BAMARBA-418658 format. One record per residue (C-alpha): x, y negated, z negated. Coordinates in pm, whole numbers, plus 50000, padded with zeros to 5 digits. Layout:
N
XYZ
...
% end
This chain:
346
500005000050000
501514966850105
500224932750001
501464899250128
499494876149902
500514865349553
499424890249289
499034882548918
498994907748633
499104884848328
502744875648267
504204901248509
503564916048854
503404953048937
505864957349224
506374994649244
505065025949084
507725052749121
507225086948971
510335100949138
513175089449359
513135061349610
511325064349943
514545065450143
515665096649954
512535117150025
512725143150306
509985143550566
507235169050613
508695181350944
510455215250915
514225211750884
516785238350969
518745249950665
522395239050664
525195258050837
526235272250499
523065293550522
522355297150894
524875312951130
525135324751488
523375356551372
519695360551284
518585351250931
515245362950789
513425368650458
514435338350244
513765344849874
514205315749634
514965323349269
512345312049013
514435282048907
515135272049269
518915273749236
519615305849432
518565316249781
518755352649884
518145360950250
518825387850508
521435383850780
521005407151077
523815425751258
526635404851110
530105420851143
530565418450765
527395438650697
527805473550559
526775488550893
528315460351095
526805448351420
525005481151485
521415476651363
522035463651012
520245440350770
522145429250459
521385406150168
523365373650157
523305346649892
523735308849859
523665287249545
522395251649516
524885228049355
524255198749122
524515176049427
521655194649598
523925210649859
523825247949933
527075267649901
528615288550176
526605320750190
528285352850076
527325389350114
526715408149786
527985444149826
526205457249513
522815448349662
523455463850003
523195501249956
521355510550277
521195501150644
518155478650592
518295457950274
516095430050136
515155412849811
511395414949753
510975399749407
512395386449081
512015398848725
513165382748398
513545348348553
515815361148830
518165381848615
516705413148776
515955417749146
513585441649317
515045453949644
513935476949924
514845513849898
515225541849646
518635557049592
520475587449460
521105590849087
524605577549135
523105546849304
525485549649597
523235562149877
519745555850010
517335583849924
513865574450054
511485545850115
510475526649808
511825499949575
514455496349306
515405471949030
518935459048974
519895437548676
522725412248652
524875410248340
525975377948172
529285381648356
527475382348691
527955419348763
525075438948917
524125472248761
522985504648926
519555505749097
516595519448900
513735534449100
510275518549089
507515544549076
504635537849322
502055564949369
501885578949726
504015551249878
506875571650026
504415597450160
502085572250326
504635547650467
505525563350803
505805533351037
508965517251171
508785484950971
508185476950605
508115444350408
507035435950054
506745408949788
506495411949408
504245385449252
505745359849014
504185377148711
505385411448828
501875426248827
501075427449199
503195443249470
502095432649819
503355454150105
503125458550479
503575492350645
501705517450862
500525552650792
501095564651149
504495579651223
506865555451404
504165529151451
505445494351536
502395478951371
501805473351001
498905464950769
498745447150434
498415466850109
498395458049740
499565478649445
499125469349079
501405474548780
500155499848527
500585501548149
503075530248189
505415508448401
504465525048729
502495509849017
499155522549145
498675538049486
498585510049748
495155498949868
494635483550211
493535446950228
490815451550489
489615415450486
492935405750650
493115434550896
493855419851240
496335437951464
499715435151299
500415419250959
503675416950774
505835396650532
503235389150260
503915362549997
501795352949697
501775318349540
502875315649175
499265312049056
498215343149249
495505325549447
497105319549788
498485345850023
500795337750313
501635364050572
502605367950938
500335380151216
500335381851595
496575377351628
496975344351819
499335359852075
502565347951912
503845356951568
502525329951336
502235323250965
498715325250824
497255316850483
494225330050292
492705323649948
491785350749698
488095353649615
487335361849253
489425387749071
489475413249353
492985415549502
491575430749822
489065402949886
490405372150066
488955343750273
489385343450649
493005335050727
493935302050892
497035283851014
498595265350718
500385236750890
500595225251252
504275216851210
505215252251099
503785273951375
505125269651728
504885290352050
507925308851916
508385333751632
507735325151266
507705348650967
508615354250601
507035322750462
507675316750090
507475286549859
509215274249547
507525279549210
505695246149236
504455253249588
505825219849709
508525233849941
508265261750196
511045284650321
510675306750627
512395321650932
511765309451288
513335310051631
512365274251730
513525280352087
516735298251981
517725333552079
517835342951711
515945332551398
517185307451139
515995297250794
513875265550782
512765243450492
509545223150496
507965200350236
504315209150172
503435180949935
505155153049743
505895163649385
506485127549279
503945105449457
504305067949432
502675035449537
504795007549680
503564971849641
505484941849775
505044904949699
506424875449501
506674873449122
505174840648995
505064823848659
501374822748563
501904790748366
503174768748651
502754789948964
506474788849040
508514819349156
510604835448884
514354831348946
515214868048880
513524901848856
515574912548554
513944914148215
510414918848348
507994941248165
505574959748390
502024967848293
499244988548449
495774985548296
497294965248010
499644994247927
503424991147945
504705016248203
508185030248161
507945048648495
507495016048687
510444998148837
511244967149038
513174970249362
514164935949491
514924933449864
516114897549826
516794873249540
513614860049389
513754822449408
% end
């Protein structure tokens, strides 16, 4: 809101209401490619942001440093956000890459424990069968051996070529995509719920979101919004649906979440931070391979900017300086309000 006329608020003038940083420091709502410390000349998919927003795990495809090298491999890589807001050079974590196809699907204990794809031998060295495992990180940063997650009927029913999953923020819902038909290239959405004995129930199909091919589910922190990827519009796009009531299999009709996110190209693996204000996903955006993109979904710290002249209410003359002013809104002194002078007040 911009005002050119003189504005009076008793003995002071409200110039700016800032709940966060200055306007010039705020990123736009247009998707931005993640920095070169995260993206490479190889495909990146499946970004997973830690609960506190300081760590980004993602999958890098067919990189020479992967455990299976350039021959059909998907390994977990990791970048950390510094105090300056910059992301560190991504590194591969050997302890998390125990199979040919690896991925982080959820966080437990505030990010100290990861859920990853795959079940492994008792020694933890080799992939055993389809499923999920938990790995915990010690105070020294070392990752322990994988511990199998028990899900009724999952390994027996998952027979398709592709599988994805996401563990809800509270750890109670495991959303999955897979197909029951042997070697099928398609997948459907399923949900499994944590039981009192620590195991997960047999997956149930989410029929209200059954199009042609669905994958890469993600659940918002409050458990009400589901993002996933579908090819129902002809290209692979990100869709969003809202949960109806307490039934985890009952969702509203899916819709496109944001015109800026979906393009004629390939988009998938949409996730958000804990607040839901920032999105993270993989897209080709005209490239031969996918990269990680960031997009702001809403402004966490909204503000109102008001410009004008500060006048002395006693004589109508401009005040010589903006320093020492007290700012009020509705007769209440506001500590979150600040004055930003573009030129000397005289």
